[in-house]
C-alpha positions in Angstrom: 214.2 -105.2 179.0 215.9 -105.7 182.3 218.6 -103.6 183.9 221.9 -105.2 183.4 224.6 -102.9 184.6 224.6 -99.8 186.7 227.6 -97.5 186.2 227.7 -94.0 187.7 224.8 -92.1 186.5 224.2 -94.5 183.6 222.7 -98.0 183.1 223.1 -100.4 180.3 220.5 -102.8 178.9 221.0 -106.3 177.6 221.0 -105.1 174.0 224.1 -102.9 174.7 222.2 -99.7 174.4 223.4 -97.3 177.0 221.1 -95.2 179.1 221.5 -92.4 181.7 219.4 -92.6 184.8 218.6 -89.5 186.9 217.1 -89.1 190.4 214.7 -86.3 191.2 213.7 -86.0 194.9 211.8 -84.1 197.4 212.2 -83.8 201.2 210.5 -81.8 203.9 213.4 -80.8 206.2 211.1 -80.1 209.2 212.1 -76.7 210.5 215.7 -76.2 209.3 216.2 -72.9 211.2 219.4 -71.2 212.2 219.9 -69.7 215.6 219.4 -66.1 214.7 216.2 -64.0 214.5 215.1 -63.0 211.0 213.3 -59.6 211.2 209.6 -59.8 210.4 209.3 -63.6 210.9 207.9 -65.6 213.8 211.0 -67.8 214.3 211.1 -67.3 218.1 210.7 -71.0 218.9 214.0 -71.6 217.2 216.2 -69.2 219.1 218.5 -70.1 222.1 215.9 -68.8 224.5 212.9 -70.1 222.6 210.7 -73.1 223.2 213.2 -75.5 221.7 216.3 -73.9 223.2 217.7 -74.0 219.7 221.5 -73.5 219.8 224.6 -74.1 217.8 224.9 -77.7 218.8 221.4 -78.6 217.8 221.7 -76.7 214.5 224.9 -78.4 213.5 223.4 -81.8 214.3 220.3 -80.9 212.2 222.5 -79.9 209.3 224.5 -83.2 209.6 221.4 -85.3 209.7 219.7 -83.6 206.8 222.8 -83.8 204.6 223.0 -87.5 205.3 219.5 -88.1 204.0 219.9 -85.8 201.0 223.2 -87.4 200.0 221.7 -91.0 200.2 218.5 -90.2 198.3 218.6 -91.9 194.9 221.6 -94.1 195.8 219.5 -97.3 195.8 219.6 -97.1 192.0 222.5 -94.7 191.6 225.1 -95.7 194.2 227.7 -93.0 194.9 225.8 -90.5 192.7 222.4 -89.9 194.2 219.9 -87.4 192.9 220.5 -84.8 190.3 218.1 -82.4 192.1 216.1 -82.3 195.2 213.3 -79.9 196.2 213.1 -79.1 199.9 210.6 -77.3 202.1 210.7 -75.8 205.7 214.1 -74.2 205.4 214.5 -70.7 206.9 216.9 -68.8 204.6 219.8 -68.9 202.2 222.3 -69.1 205.1 220.8 -72.4 206.1 220.9 -73.7 202.5 224.6 -72.7 202.2 225.4 -74.3 205.5 223.6 -77.4 204.3 225.5 -77.6 201.0 228.7 -77.1 202.9 228.2 -80.4 204.7 230.7 -83.0 203.6 228.5 -85.5 201.7 226.9 -82.6 199.7 230.0 -80.5 199.3 231.9 -83.5 197.8 229.3 -83.6 195.0 229.4 -79.8 194.5 225.7 -79.3 195.4 224.3 -75.8 194.9 220.8 -74.3 195.6 218.2 -72.2 193.9 216.1 -70.1 196.4 214.2 -66.8 196.7 213.2 -65.5 200.1 209.4 -65.8 200.5 206.8 -64.0 202.5 205.8 -66.9 204.9 205.0 -65.6 208.3 207.0 -68.3 210.1 209.8 -67.6 207.7 210.0 -71.1 206.1 210.8 -71.3 202.3 211.1 -73.9 199.5 214.3 -74.4 197.6 215.9 -76.6 195.0 219.2 -78.3 195.7 221.0 -79.6 192.6 224.1 -81.2 191.4 225.5 -78.9 188.6 227.2 -81.9 187.0 223.7 -83.0 185.9 221.3 -80.0 186.1 222.2 -76.5 184.9 219.9 -73.8 186.1 218.6 -71.2 183.6 215.9 -69.3 185.4 214.5 -69.0 189.0 211.2 -67.4 189.9 209.0 -67.3 193.0 205.4 -67.0 192.0 203.3 -65.9 194.9 200.4 -67.8 196.3 197.4 -65.5 196.0 194.7 -65.4 198.6 191.4 -64.7 196.8 189.1 -64.1 199.8 189.0 -60.5 201.0 189.3 -61.5 204.6 192.7 -63.2 203.8 194.2 -60.0 202.3 196.8 -59.6 205.1 197.9 -63.3 205.1 201.0 -64.6 203.4 202.4 -68.1 202.8 204.9 -70.0 200.7 204.8 -69.3 196.9 205.7 -71.6 194.0 209.4 -71.8 193.4 209.8 -72.4 189.7 213.3 -73.4 188.4 214.0 -73.9 184.8 217.1 -75.5 183.4 218.7 -78.3 181.5 218.8 -82.0 182.4 220.3 -84.5 180.0 220.3 -81.8 177.3 216.6 -81.1 177.6 214.5 -78.2 179.0 213.2 -79.2 182.4 211.2 -77.1 184.9 210.6 -77.9 188.6 207.8 -76.3 190.7 208.6 -76.7 194.4 205.6 -76.2 196.7 204.5 -76.3 200.3 200.7 -75.8 200.3 198.8 -74.4 203.3 198.5 -76.7 206.3 195.6 -78.9 207.3 194.6 -76.3 209.9 193.8 -73.9 207.0 191.1 -76.0 205.5 190.8 -77.8 202.1 189.7 -74.6 200.2 193.2 -73.1 200.5 195.0 -76.2 199.2 192.5 -76.6 196.4 193.2 -73.0 195.5 196.9 -73.8 195.6 196.3 -76.8 193.3 194.6 -74.4 190.8 197.4 -71.9 191.0 200.1 -74.6 190.4 198.1 -75.7 187.4 198.2 -72.2 186.0 202.0 -72.1 186.5 202.3 -75.4 184.7 200.2 -74.2 181.8 202.2 -71.0 181.5 205.4 -73.1 181.3 203.8 -75.2 178.5 202.8 -72.1 176.6 206.4 -70.9 176.6 207.7 -74.3 175.5 205.2 -77.1 174.7 208.1 -79.7 175.0 209.3 -78.8 178.5 209.5 -81.7 181.0 207.8 -80.6 184.2 208.2 -81.9 187.8 205.7 -80.6 190.4 206.8 -81.5 193.8 206.3 -80.6 197.4 204.6 -81.1 200.7 201.0 -80.8 199.5 199.4 -81.3 202.9 197.0 -83.5 201.0 197.0 -87.0 199.7 196.9 -87.8 195.9 193.2 -88.5 195.9 192.2 -85.2 197.7 190.5 -82.5 195.8 193.6 -80.2 195.6 195.6 -82.8 193.8 193.0 -84.9 191.9 190.7 -82.1 190.8 192.2 -78.7 191.2 195.6 -79.7 189.9 194.2 -82.5 187.8 196.9 -85.1 188.4 195.6 -88.4 187.2 196.0 -91.8 188.9 196.3 -93.9 185.7 198.9 -93.0 183.1 196.6 -93.9 180.3 194.1 -91.2 181.4 196.6 -88.3 181.1 195.8 -86.0 178.3 198.1 -83.8 176.2 199.6 -81.3 178.6 198.3 -83.1 181.6 199.8 -84.6 184.7 200.4 -88.0 186.2 200.6 -88.7 190.0 202.4 -92.0 190.6 201.7 -92.0 194.4 198.0 -92.9 194.4 198.7 -96.6 194.3 201.6 -96.4 196.8 199.3 -94.9 199.4 196.6 -97.4 198.5 199.1 -100.2 199.3 199.2 -99.0 202.9 202.3 -96.9 203.2 203.1 -93.2 202.9 205.5 -90.5 203.9 204.1 -89.4 207.3 201.9 -90.8 210.0 199.0 -89.3 212.0 197.2 -91.2 214.7 198.8 -94.4 213.4 197.6 -93.8 209.8 199.8 -93.2 206.8 199.4 -90.1 204.6 201.4 -89.3 201.5 201.7 -85.6 201.3 205.2 -85.6 199.7 204.6 -86.0 196.1 206.5 -85.6 192.8 204.1 -85.3 189.9 205.3 -85.5 186.3 204.0 -83.9 183.1 202.6 -85.9 180.1 205.8 -85.1 178.2 207.7 -87.5 180.6 205.4 -90.4 180.0 205.8 -93.5 177.9 202.0 -94.1 177.8 202.1 -96.6 175.0 204.8 -98.7 176.6 207.1 -98.4 173.6 210.2 -98.0 175.7 211.4 -95.2 173.5 213.9 -93.4 175.7 215.3 -91.1 173.0 214.0 -88.3 175.2 213.7 -88.1 179.0 211.0 -90.4 180.3 209.7 -91.5 183.7 211.3 -94.8 184.8 210.4 -95.5 188.5 209.6 -93.9 191.9 210.1 -94.7 195.5 209.7 -93.6 199.1 213.2 -93.3 200.5 213.5 -95.4 203.6 216.4 -96.1 206.0 216.1 -97.7 209.4 217.7 -94.7 211.1 214.7 -92.5 210.0 212.4 -94.4 212.4 212.0 -94.6 216.1 213.2 -97.9 217.4 211.4 -98.1 220.8 208.8 -96.6 223.0 205.2 -95.5 222.4 205.9 -94.2 219.0 208.1 -97.1 217.7 207.8 -97.3 214.0 207.1 -93.6 213.5 209.4 -91.2 211.8 212.3 -90.0 214.1 211.7 -86.3 214.4 214.0 -83.5 215.6 211.7 -82.9 218.6 208.8 -84.8 220.2 206.9 -84.1 223.4 209.2 -81.1 224.0 212.3 -83.3 224.0 215.2 -83.0 221.5 215.5 -86.4 219.8 218.4 -85.4 217.5 216.3 -86.9 214.7 215.5 -86.1 211.1 212.0 -85.1 210.0 208.4 -86.1 210.5 208.3 -86.7 206.7 210.0 -89.3 204.5 211.6 -88.3 201.2 210.4 -89.3 197.8 212.3 -89.9 194.6 211.3 -90.2 190.9 213.8 -91.7 188.4 213.9 -90.6 184.8 215.9 -92.2 182.0 217.3 -91.3 178.6 219.2 -93.2 175.9 222.8 -91.9 175.8 
């Protein structure tokens, strides 16, 4: 079957069946800080007298730039509509999220956010932005990342923001993550993968039919141990067992592209992983319930540097100590799901 007509949030197939298409995205906002100090957090770089001389002008430009990307995500297939929900990381607090949702392109669509303040030492959190026209929130939890080594007892990092609700009349859960950085070592991300898997399993025990999206900046590629072994997200759809997970980004990275660059090499840390309940493993094209349809790295020319030494790299907010008035060091990702209307 080929897509014939795209109307609003819905698509029609040649046999006159009508389908609804929904975009689910993720974007690392790269340090969306306001200009005020949050007590107990090491946010001093992002103060007016800090390293980046972060002031009202730079903050308002950052909000505008982030809102532009978030509003355009998903519009390749859903023009004028965009994503139903978008997980984000590296946002300082609820004030930043409200200021973001108040930006014109998001305000027009009525975007709201789900967020719980976390314990991260830098003060960056994860959140879920959503369009209430399509996704209705039922429950929001922040499940802490647990350090299991005694020597790490005083450390704290981002937890697992778990949001349950209704999409297309079905129970959907989203787990938004930002796993420990590469400086921390693979062990800590592997432990993060195991803990996400436990969260996923607990959601399935509560409702075996729940459709689950696991998304975030994993600080690892799809083939790394944290994702492939600890979380258990499979490369091939046919290999996914009951209650398991499929990671559609393996082959994207293998094709030579990704969501961020380091030393001229692409990585794909920004992943959206889907549960077995979202898969049409037998290729029957039965869309009577929500099913995975497609996925993409969201790209626009304005997200890349146009000249100089780093031409072709992502256009960041800062580089080499200079304010570039850019976007993020990461590119966004989108997964599309479909259901017969």
